[in-house]
C-alpha positions in Angstrom: 0.0 0.0 0.0 1.3 3.4 -0.9 1.5 6.1 1.7 -0.8 9.1 1.2 0.6 12.3 2.7 -1.7 14.6 4.7 -2.3 18.0 3.1 -2.9 19.8 6.4 -1.6 19.5 10.0 -5.1 18.7 11.4 -5.5 15.8 9.0 -2.0 14.5 9.9 -2.7 14.8 13.7 -6.1 13.1 13.4 -4.7 10.2 11.3 -1.9 9.7 13.9 -4.5 9.8 16.7 -6.6 7.3 14.8 -3.6 4.9 14.7 -3.3 5.1 18.4 -7.0 4.9 19.1 -6.9 8.1 21.1 -9.7 9.9 19.3 -9.9 13.1 17.2 -7.8 16.1 18.1 -7.7 19.8 17.7 -4.7 22.0 17.0 -3.6 24.4 19.7 -2.9 28.1 19.3 -0.9 28.9 16.2 -1.8 25.6 14.6 0.4 23.7 17.1 -0.1 19.9 17.4 -0.7 18.7 20.9 2.2 16.9 22.6 -0.2 14.0 23.6 -0.4 13.1 19.9 3.3 12.4 19.7 3.4 10.8 23.2 0.6 8.3 22.2 2.4 7.4 19.0 5.7 7.1 20.7 4.2 4.8 23.3 2.6 2.7 20.6 5.9 2.4 18.8 7.8 1.4 22.0 9.6 4.6 22.8 10.6 4.6 26.5 9.2 7.3 28.8 7.6 9.4 26.1 6.1 11.9 28.6 9.6 13.0 29.6 10.6 14.2 26.2 9.9 17.4 24.2 8.0 17.1 21.0 11.2 17.6 19.0 12.9 14.9 21.0 10.0 12.5 20.5 10.2 13.1 16.8 13.9 12.4 16.8 13.4 9.2 18.9 10.8 7.9 16.5 12.9 8.6 13.5 16.0 7.1 15.1 14.3 3.9 16.2 13.2 3.3 12.6 16.4 4.4 10.9 15.0 7.5 9.3 17.4 10.5 9.2 16.3 13.7 10.9 15.8 16.8 8.7 15.5 20.4 9.9 12.4 20.8 7.8 10.6 18.5 10.2 10.6 21.1 13.0 10.0 24.7 13.5 10.4 27.3 16.3 8.5 27.1 19.4 8.8 23.3 19.7 6.4 22.6 16.9 6.5 19.8 14.3 5.9 20.8 10.7 3.6 19.1 8.3 6.6 17.3 6.8 7.5 16.1 10.2 4.0 14.9 11.0 3.8 13.1 7.7 7.1 11.2 8.2 6.0 9.9 11.6 2.5 9.2 10.3 4.1 7.1 7.6 6.2 5.3 10.1 3.2 4.8 12.4 1.0 3.4 9.6 3.7 1.0 8.5 4.5 -0.2 12.0 1.1 -0.2 13.8 -1.0 -1.5 10.9 1.4 -4.4 10.4 0.8 -5.5 14.0 -3.0 -6.1 13.4 
């Protein structure tokens, strides 16, 4: 199955949340993704102590675990994850979590 990129952050966030069974989400002020979206995905992917990491560190931990190189285009100021960053972890999540079912 071919990965279909999300066109908007809200779509990416909700697709990630759907993978983890955590329900639909809203974006925070300034179109920021909620940390819990990344925490839930990291937990599902077997990342240790996801609550203790920043969003940037969670992104890096997920990428590292699956051998995907980090790119600066995945993050932006203020601790946010860009649409590119959300799409790459969504793709990882879909590959890993869907294969377990």
